[in-house]
C-alpha positions, 0 to 999 in steps of 0.5 A: 214192730220192726225185726232185727236188722239181720232178719232182713234180706235184700232183693234187687233189680239194680234200680232199687231194692226191697227188704224182706223180713224172716217173717215174710213181710216186705218192710222197706220198698222205695220205687222206682229208685233206692232214693225214692220215697217209700211205699212200704216203711214198716222198717222205720215204724210198724206195720201201720207205716206200710208192708206186704206180709205173705206167710203161712196162716199158722202162727207156729210156722217156722222158716229158713231162707237162702238165696237161690245160688249166686243170685239175688233171688230169695227163697224162704222155706216154711214148715207148718203142721199141715205141710211145707211151702217155698216163697220165692221173692224176686225183682226181675232184671232187664224188663225196664219195669219196677216189678216185684214177684212173689211165687208160692210153691207147695212142697208137701201137704197143704198150707194155708197162706195169709196176706196183709197188704198196707200201702203208705206212699211218700214215707208213710205220709199218704194212704193212697186211693185204692180201687179194684180192677175187675177186668182181671181175675182175680181182681187186681188192686190199684193204689194211686197217690200223687205221681205214684201208682202200684198194681198188685195181682194175685189171690183175692184180697178184701179191705180191712180198715186201712189194709187189704187181707186175704188167705189162700191154700197151696197144695203140694205141686201147685204154685200161686203167683203174686206180683207188684208193679210200680208205674207213673200215675199218669200212665195206663196200668201195665200188663202183668209180668210173665212170671216164668220168663222173668224168673228164668231170665233173672236167675240166668242174669245173676248167675252169669254175673257171679260166674265172672268173679275172679277169686279163690280162697277160704272166704269165696262164699262171702266174697261172691255174696259181697260182690253180688250185693255191691252189684245190687247197689249199683244202678243198672243204667247210670252206674251210681253206687249207693252206700246202702239200701236204707235210711236212718237205721241208727248207729246207736239204738234210740239215738239220733245218729241216723243218716240217709245212705241211699246216695252215691258217695264218691269215696265209697263208689270209688272203693267199690269200683276198685274192688270190682276191677280186681275181681274181673269186672272191668266193664263196669268201670266205663259206666261208673266213669261216665256217671262220675264225669256227668256228676262232677261236671263244672267247676271243681270248686263245686265238687260234692262228696255225694250225689244222687243216683243220676248225679243230682246235686240237691240232697238237702237234709230234712226230718221226716215226722211220718216215720217214727224211726227204727224201734223209736230211734228218731229222727228219720232223715232224708237227704244228707247234709254232708253232701255240701261238706268239703272232704279233702280225701275224696279226690284221692279216692277218685284218683286211686280208682281211676289209676286202678282202672288204667292198670287194669287195661281201661284206657283214659278218654280225653274227657276223663283225664281232663276231669282228673287234671281239673281235680288236681289243679283244684287240690294244688290251691286247697290241699291245706284247707281244713275239712270235715274228714272221711267220717263227715264230722258235724263239728268244726273243720280240722286238718285230718291226717287221713285227708292229707294222706289221700291228698298225697295219694291224689298227686301220686296217682297223677304223677303215675299217669304222666310217668307210666301212661304218657298223659300230659301234666305238670310233672315237676310241680306235682312232684314238688307238691307230693313231697311238700304234702308228705313233709307236712304230714310228717311234721304235723300228723305224727306223734313221735313220742307214741310212734303213731300218726294222729287223727288231726294235726291238733291232738293226740287222738288216733283214728281207724281211717289211719289203717288206710295209710298202707292201703294207698301206698303212703307207707309199707305195711310193715313200716315201723310207723305203720306198726306203731299206728296199728298198736295205738289203734289197738290200744285206743279203739278196740271195743270187744275186739272190734274197731271203733272209727274214733273215740266219740267222747273226744267230741270231734264229731260234734254229735251227742251219743255213742256208736258201736264198732265199725265193721269196715274198720275191723276188716281194714285191721284184718287186711293190715294183719294179713299184709304185715306178718300177723296171719293168725290174728288176721284169720281169727278176726276175719272168721269172727267178722264173717260170722256176724253176717246174717243167714244170707250173708248180709252185713250192715254198718256196725255191730253191737257185740253186747246185744249180738246184733247188727247196727246201722244202714244195710246192706252197707257197701263199704262193709262188703267191699272191705270184706272182699279186700280182707279176703284177698289179703288173706288169700295172698298171704296164704300164697306168699307167707310173710315172716311173722312180726312181733306185735310189740312195737311201742 
């Protein structure tokens, strides 16, 4: 049975990642990319769906864990009656190979360790053919099925049904190295990695990256960890940023709101790049912009809201029956049907990120500005079209207020590009359209009787995405309409003090069931509080949200307050980037305090 979501920690080589449980089991691994089919899938089932357990043989052993400083190297410290050991799990950087290393170091006494290795390729559809390579000592194990092959090296294992098991002893002061390497099945088995060199290089790589972080404030530890996780979710070569490392971790336990997040959402990637820019990582913009140009090349009418890590367009959604789902939450999905939706806000998010890049000193190229112009040209004719909105509703398309505000932001940033940076464009037309969009929003998306913006043009419901209105510059943070919207969100969408995306019972999303408070929306509320003169509430909510991170600083998509557990895919890029924004707002609030505002605006 899978562990709690917060019991997992991510290790990554910025191509893919593995989830390591607090019990020492790697329960999720997709090589060579995040969006590959899994080799270990116990996360979405049981040990029979693939895992690699490495832990003391003593069932009473206890563990604590941490990352090795500001890196993605995981260290688990085990205590037993006979001694203590440390297990270091690392995916080496910059070796251009899909390697995973597990080093066991004896600290005190003597500890007997056990392994349970169960390969299940293709999302547990295939038990691979296994053989031992006796040319190595001890003999390595090679698993082959279809296009995939994996070699595992380390202490001797022997077959036990459809698994390989074994035990070995570790004395104080000694080390035992284990490694796993994925490679294409048609190629020769690669040599064993140089473990010492790989660990030194990887440690230095992550430390250097984290050392460039530009942030000071009371939440620096959480900010640095969040930025490290964002980097881990960003493909080292293509620049694509996946929304999360997993698929189908449920938004409601036992429900069917289970989605594949192992792809690159234009919205989430744009927001992540803006956050990285503000913290000293401007060199990553060029890589992401190159990915963007390749992914969206062609007719803007064919724009998708998400792509594969290399810009793949075909992300057809299907149900996987070989994995039963996290604690039985079915179905398990791969691909994502939302990839073909029209979400009008996405162009605005892209334009904002590219505007942020210009403001950070990253100049446009001839091709990047041509792309932006083509997107704006498309919006000129389609800004009034109904869409599926930021939350990717599976119901009917509607006129979402948030989408129209991001359309406004797209025209606004295009105007800034011409006015402030001398780029060419139809300035007069864009100014007219910007004001026309604003007038349309004020006429149709604002409920004057309640002093709040609404989720759609056709009903009274509110939506947490409206917290972005001030973020994108549509309103001032303390504008009475913004404060009224915040009050409405507090009245309608707070559950146990955290923010829901919207009221599912209103039926807007076309899906059965409920969901838990959305962590990113709650961090948006922190930012709003901090920037509108409510410092005590900002800090109180921020402290609470940061406390929901697990022991190594990871957060998923949602949080179940009653069950005191994380919910949804993990680690979630949107959650962590909104954490960083909220921390920035609190730091700026401390440096430049605002007059306190009354919370009563109705």
